[in-house]
N, C-alpha and C positions, 0 to 999 in steps of 0.2 A: 684707209685707216681712220678710224673713229677714236678721237683722243681729244679731250678738252683741255690738256695742259699745253700752252703754246710751246714751251721749250721742248718737252718731250716729243711732241708731234714734228717739231722741226727737226730734231736731232735724227729721229727714226726715219723721216721722209728722205732726208739727205743721204743716210746711210743706205737705205733700201735703193735708192735711185744709182748710188755707187755701186750695188750689188747686180745691177741690171733690169731692176723693176720699174715700170711705170706705176705712179702712184698718185691716187687722188684722196684728198683728206677732206674731213670735216669735224666739227668741235661739239656736236651734241648728239644725244641718242636718237632723237625723233628724225633729224636730218639723215643720220647714218642709215636708220631702218629704211627710209624712203630712198636712198640710193641702193641699198641692198634689193628692194623690191622692184626697182627699175632693171637690175641684172647688168650682165656684161662684165662681171669683175671674176677674176680667177680665184681670188681669197680674200678675206678681211682680217685685218689686225684691229682688235676691239679692246678698249678699256672698259673697266667695269664701272668706276663711280663717275657718270656722266650727269650733266645737267638735263633736268626734263624727263628723261628716261634711262636708266641704268642698263648696264650691259646685259644682264641677266634678262631683263625684258626684252630687249633688243633680239637677243638669241631666241627666246621662246616665240615672240611674233614673228620673227622670219621663217623659223621652221614651221609654225602654224599655217603660214601662207604658202608653204611649198618651196622655199628657198632652200637649194641644197648646197650653196656656195660654202666651201670650207671656211671655218672661223677659228682663228687663233687668237685667244685672250691673253692680254697682258695684265697681270694682277698684282696687287700688293697683299693678297690674301693667300696664305700658305696652309690653312688648317685643312685637315682631312674632310670634314664635312663641307666646308666651303668649295672644295675641289669636286665632290661628289654633286653637289647643287648645280656647280658651274656646268659641268658635264651633262648633267640631266636636262639642263636648260637648252642645251642644243649646241654647245660649242664642241669643236672637234679636237682642240689640243690647247694647252695653256702654258705660259711661261711666267714665273714669278719676277717682278720688278725688283732690281734692276736686271736687264737681260742685254747682253751684247748684241750688237747689229748682226754679226756673223751667225749667233744662233737664232736669232729672230728669221734671218734669210734662209737658214737651213731648214728650219721647221716649215716655212712657208713653200720652200721647194717639194719638200716631202708631201704636204697636203696637196698641192697643185698636181704633182705627178700621180699620186693615188687616186685623186678624183678624176683626172683624164683616162687612167687606166681602166676604171671601174664605171664609167660613164654609163654603159648599158649592159652589163653582165647579169644574167639570170643564173641562179644556182638552185638546183632542186635536189631535195633529199626526201624520198618518200612523198608524203602529202605536204611537205614544207616547200614553199616558193619564196626565194629572196632575191630581190632586186637591188644589186650593190650599188647602183647610181642612184636611184630613188630613195633606197633605204626603206623598203617596203617588204613586208612579211606577211605571208598568208599560210594557213595550215588548213587542209581541206577546203581550200577556196574562201576561208573566212579570215578576215583581216586580223593580224595580231598587233596590238600596240605595245611598243617597247620604250622603255626609258632609254636615255642616250647610253647608259653603262650596259644595260643589257643588250643594246644594239651592238655596242663595240665587242662585247664577249662572244655574241652570235656570228658577226663577221669573222673574228679571230678564228672561232672553231670551223666556220664553213670553208675559209680560204687554207685550212689544212688539208683539204680535199680528202676527208676520210681517215687520215692520220691523226694521232693522239697527240695533244697539247698539254705540256706538263703544266702544274700548278703555277711554277715560277714564270713559265713562258706567258701564262695569262696575266698574272700580276705585273710583269714588266711591261708587256705591250698594251695592257688596258689602263693600268694606273701609273706605270712610269717606274724604271728601275731603282730611283731615289725617293720613291712616295714614302716609304716607310709604314704603308698601310697593313693593318692586321689581317692576316690571311683568312681568319673567320669572316670578313666582309665578303670575300669571294665566295664562300660557301652559301651566303644569304643570297647574293645575286643569282648563282647557280639554280638554287633552290626555286627562286621566282621565274627564271628562265625556263626550268623544267615545267612547271606548272602551266605557263603560258603555251609552250610548244607541243604538249601532250596531244596526241599519241606519239609524235615524234620525240624521241629520247635524247638527253644529254648523257652518255653514258660514261661512268666512272670505271676506267680499266685499270685494275689494280697493279701499281708499280710503273704505269706509263703515262696516265694523265686521263683527259676527257676528250670525248669525239661526238660529234653528232652521229645516232644510229636511228633505226627505225624498228620499232617493236612489231 
């Protein structure tokens, strides 16, 4: 856990230990990034407003260095664009403060379980290859650089294994069921994803939803 507030860090550390987690802590972003780069952690709980290096930078630097450890951010920011920036910087999930220990623990278990299950799975759709563990995508052997949100959308569509995923399912699974996000944002991200994946198609099946297809 990377958190500079002594009281919050102490409470969450004790709570997570009571939930069965082994917990290591530090109080600033630079030290937290160093621990991330050292590796050996199942997941990270990260504050945003840290001394020296903020949480956005910690996420971005860690991902740039190839760290795939799931990152759960605890944040006081709840605006839509704050959340988009956060996920685009490399976070896997976030909770708005104050969040209960039970909810933090539940989110961590989901992230850890998902990360373990997807550690080395490769999905192929025509010319598209996607490594679920490494989060690496190629089309016709050329690397495709995705933002965190685009990556989440692609993963959700690929994990449907050819079935259609409704708009509401994409909004709930990628942004969260209580995000209140305007559905037009989904259209923007889907358009960007189509452009990056061509000739592999993100198909809109009328009345059913979206799926990955091959032209």
